[in-house]
C-alpha positions in Angstrom: 136.5 80.8 153.6 135.5 83.3 150.9 134.5 81.9 147.5 134.8 83.6 144.2 135.0 82.9 140.4 138.3 83.1 138.6 139.1 83.0 134.9 142.1 81.0 133.7 142.5 81.3 129.9 145.6 79.0 129.7 144.0 75.8 130.9 143.5 72.8 128.6 140.7 72.5 126.2 139.1 69.8 128.3 139.0 72.0 131.4 136.6 74.9 132.1 138.5 78.2 132.2 136.0 79.4 134.8 136.7 78.0 138.2 135.2 78.4 141.7 138.0 79.1 144.1 138.5 79.9 147.8 140.7 82.6 149.3 142.7 79.8 151.1 143.5 77.9 148.0 140.7 75.3 148.5 137.9 74.9 146.0 134.6 73.0 145.8 135.6 70.0 143.7 132.0 69.2 142.8 131.4 72.7 141.3 134.6 72.6 139.1 134.0 69.0 138.1 130.5 70.0 136.8 132.0 73.0 134.9 134.6 70.6 133.3 131.7 68.4 132.2 130.0 71.3 130.6 133.3 72.2 128.9 133.4 68.7 127.3 129.9 69.5 125.9 131.6 72.4 124.1 129.4 75.0 125.8 130.3 78.6 125.0 132.5 80.6 127.4 129.5 82.8 128.2 127.4 79.7 129.3 130.3 78.4 131.4 130.6 81.8 133.1 126.8 81.8 133.9 127.0 78.3 135.3 130.1 79.3 137.4 128.3 82.2 139.0 125.2 80.0 139.6 127.3 77.5 141.4 129.2 80.2 143.3 125.9 81.6 144.7 124.8 78.1 145.8 128.3 77.2 147.3 128.4 80.4 149.4 125.1 79.4 150.9 125.7 75.7 151.2 129.4 75.4 152.2 129.0 77.0 155.7 126.6 74.2 156.6 129.5 71.6 156.3 127.2 69.0 154.8 127.9 66.7 151.9 126.1 67.2 148.6 124.5 63.7 149.0 122.3 65.2 151.8 120.6 67.7 149.5 116.9 67.1 149.5 113.9 69.0 148.2 113.7 70.7 151.6 117.2 71.9 151.2 116.4 73.5 147.9 113.3 75.1 149.4 115.5 76.7 152.0 117.9 77.8 149.2 115.1 79.5 147.3 113.9 81.2 150.5 117.4 82.4 151.3 117.6 84.1 147.9 114.2 85.8 148.2 115.3 87.3 151.5 118.4 89.0 150.0 118.5 92.7 149.4 118.4 93.5 146.6 116.2 90.5 145.8 117.2 88.6 142.6 114.5 88.3 139.9 112.4 85.1 139.7 114.2 84.3 136.4 117.6 84.4 138.2 116.4 82.3 141.1 114.9 79.7 138.7 118.1 79.6 136.7 120.2 79.0 139.8 117.8 76.3 141.0 118.0 74.6 137.6 121.8 74.6 137.7 121.8 72.9 141.1 119.4 70.3 139.8 121.8 69.4 137.0 124.6 68.5 139.4 125.7 64.9 138.5 124.8 62.1 140.8 128.5 61.1 141.0 129.3 64.4 142.7 126.8 63.7 145.4 128.7 60.6 146.4 131.9 62.6 146.9 133.7 61.0 143.9 135.0 64.1 142.2 137.0 62.0 139.7 133.9 60.6 138.1 131.8 63.1 136.2 129.7 62.9 133.1 129.3 65.5 130.4 125.6 64.7 130.4 124.7 64.6 134.1 121.6 63.1 135.5 119.5 65.5 137.5 120.0 65.6 141.2 116.3 65.6 141.9 114.5 64.4 138.7 111.1 64.5 140.5 111.6 67.9 142.0 108.2 69.7 141.9 107.8 72.9 139.9 106.2 74.5 142.9 109.7 75.4 144.1 110.1 77.8 141.3 109.1 81.4 141.9 106.5 82.7 139.5 108.1 84.8 136.8 107.3 88.5 136.5 104.4 88.6 134.0 105.1 92.2 133.0 106.4 92.3 129.4 110.1 93.3 129.2 110.8 96.8 128.2 107.2 97.7 127.6 106.4 100.5 130.1 107.4 104.1 129.6 109.2 103.9 132.9 111.4 101.2 131.4 112.0 102.9 128.1 112.8 106.4 129.4 115.9 105.3 131.5 117.3 103.5 128.5 117.0 106.6 126.3 118.4 108.8 129.0 121.3 106.4 129.5 122.1 106.5 125.8 121.9 110.3 125.6 124.3 110.7 128.6 127.0 108.6 127.0 130.3 110.6 126.9 131.9 109.1 123.8 130.8 108.2 120.2 131.9 104.7 120.9 129.5 104.3 123.8 126.7 106.0 121.9 127.2 103.5 119.0 127.3 100.5 121.4 124.0 101.6 123.1 122.4 102.5 119.8 123.0 99.1 118.3 121.2 97.6 121.3 118.5 100.1 121.5 117.8 100.8 117.8 118.8 97.5 116.2 118.1 95.1 119.1 121.6 93.5 119.2 122.8 91.2 122.1 125.9 92.3 123.9 127.8 89.3 122.6 126.8 90.3 119.0 128.0 93.9 119.5 131.4 92.7 120.8 131.8 90.2 117.9 131.3 92.9 115.2 134.5 93.5 113.1 135.5 96.5 111.0 134.9 94.6 107.8 131.3 93.8 108.9 130.3 97.4 108.9 128.9 98.6 105.5 128.2 102.3 106.1 127.6 103.1 102.4 124.9 100.5 102.2 123.5 101.3 105.7 123.8 97.7 107.0 126.0 95.5 109.2 126.9 91.8 109.1 126.4 90.0 112.4 127.7 86.8 113.8 125.0 85.4 116.1 124.5 82.2 118.1 125.7 79.0 116.5 128.0 81.1 114.2 125.0 82.1 112.1 125.5 85.2 110.0 122.8 87.8 109.0 122.6 91.3 107.7 120.7 94.0 109.6 119.8 97.5 108.6 121.4 100.4 110.5 119.4 103.3 111.8 120.6 106.7 110.3 121.5 108.0 113.7 123.7 105.0 114.3 125.4 105.5 110.9 126.3 109.1 111.9 127.6 108.1 115.3 129.6 105.2 113.9 131.2 107.5 111.3 132.2 110.0 114.1 133.6 107.1 116.2 135.7 105.7 113.3 137.0 109.1 112.2 137.6 110.8 115.6 137.9 108.3 118.4 139.0 104.8 117.3 142.8 104.4 117.9 145.1 103.3 115.1 145.2 99.6 115.7 145.5 96.3 113.9 142.7 94.8 116.0 139.9 93.5 113.7 137.1 94.3 116.3 135.0 97.3 115.6 134.8 98.4 119.3 138.1 98.8 121.1 139.3 100.3 124.4 139.9 104.0 124.1 142.4 104.6 126.9 144.7 103.0 129.4 146.9 100.0 128.9 144.2 98.2 126.9 144.0 101.1 124.4 143.4 99.8 120.9 142.6 96.3 122.1 139.2 94.7 121.5 136.5 95.6 124.0 135.8 92.6 126.2 132.6 91.4 128.0 134.2 92.6 131.3 134.9 96.0 129.7 131.3 96.3 128.4 130.0 95.5 131.9 132.3 98.1 133.4 131.1 100.6 130.8 127.4 100.1 131.8 128.4 100.3 135.5 130.0 103.7 134.8 126.9 105.0 133.1 124.6 103.7 135.8 126.6 105.5 138.4 126.8 108.7 136.5 123.1 108.7 135.6 121.8 107.0 138.8 119.7 104.8 136.4 120.0 101.3 137.8 117.9 99.7 135.0 120.3 100.5 132.2 121.8 97.3 130.9 122.2 95.5 127.5 119.3 93.2 128.1 117.0 96.1 128.9 118.0 98.0 125.8 117.3 95.0 123.6 114.0 94.4 125.2 113.1 98.0 124.8 113.8 97.7 121.1 111.5 94.7 120.7 108.7 96.3 122.6 109.0 99.5 120.6 109.0 97.7 117.3 105.8 95.8 118.2 104.1 99.1 119.3 105.2 100.7 116.0 103.3 97.9 114.1 106.2 95.7 113.0 104.9 92.2 112.2 106.0 89.4 114.6 107.5 87.2 111.9 109.7 90.1 110.7 110.7 91.0 114.2 111.5 87.3 115.0 113.9 87.3 112.0 115.5 90.6 112.9 116.3 89.9 116.5 116.5 86.8 115.8 114.5 84.3 117.8 114.4 80.6 117.1 110.8 80.5 118.4 108.1 83.1 117.7 106.8 82.5 121.3 109.9 84.4 122.4 109.0 87.3 120.2 105.5 87.3 121.6 106.9 88.3 125.0 107.2 91.8 123.5 103.5 92.1 122.7 101.6 94.5 125.0 97.9 94.9 124.4 96.6 98.0 126.1 92.8 98.7 126.3 93.1 101.6 123.8 94.8 99.2 121.4 91.9 96.8 121.6 89.4 99.5 120.9 91.4 101.0 118.0 91.8 97.5 116.4 88.1 96.8 116.9 87.1 100.1 115.2 89.5 99.5 112.3 88.1 96.0 111.8 84.5 97.2 111.9 85.2 99.9 109.3 86.9 97.3 107.0 84.0 95.0 107.4 81.5 97.7 106.5 83.6 98.5 103.4 83.8 94.9 102.3 80.0 94.6 102.8 79.4 97.6 100.7 81.6 96.3 97.9 79.7 92.9 97.9 76.3 94.7 97.7 77.4 96.8 94.7 
């Protein structure tokens, strides 16, 4: 039986619209019961989708073994991690750890086979699971290397429409998340003032400055490409049956797949563009508190991930500090 994730937007508010299904009509009840529990917690659709694909990956590996969930042990999870690391292409350590964390959250009631009983706040499957199972994350800072930045810039330059250039520019030059870009409405854009109102996580609003290049591209998109439509969204589909309708998350993923195929640049994706922006701002001397507020990050530790201290930076800062110290010493003597 082949398993896949489906989206059902017409289901009730207490049921997850994302479901794990099989090609023969069957479905892993434990996976969908877990998703329903997360729906009761009022998780966002984006979070539910991530959980669904985490569970799909685990179910595809675990289901052929024909074993009940109650038999999952630490050894089972070790085998699951090993299985992922043997895949080609190999998932990142962050992806493996996220999948493992999702499996650990499976409610105890699901292990017993009672799919009718599930909690919105499940107890961990293995609360004493050792952290040694988790692959060490890649210590390289996201988006810092020239090899990382160059593909992002080339991907942006090779976009074929003003809409795509504006989308990529907002991620690369302003640091927006993909969900923030899709949530922008026409009334949020203030071209005359060179700024944009954003709706971020937790429905928090903020104003961000717009790079002059983005202002030009947005102007061309609005005047030349955007279809006449009553849709409030800034970015809409340009052709096909969806022409004039708001661009969806699936449409954005398809857009990036298209540009990756055309440019043969596998690294081009929304997260990489945002990380490149953060790293470039740090390298340009922007203060961490200002960058934290611009991106925005709830913890400055997240902003610190963009800091890259190269040897030449250390020597340059040392020389600057010494010169400043000499100047201050001279002033005190005089």
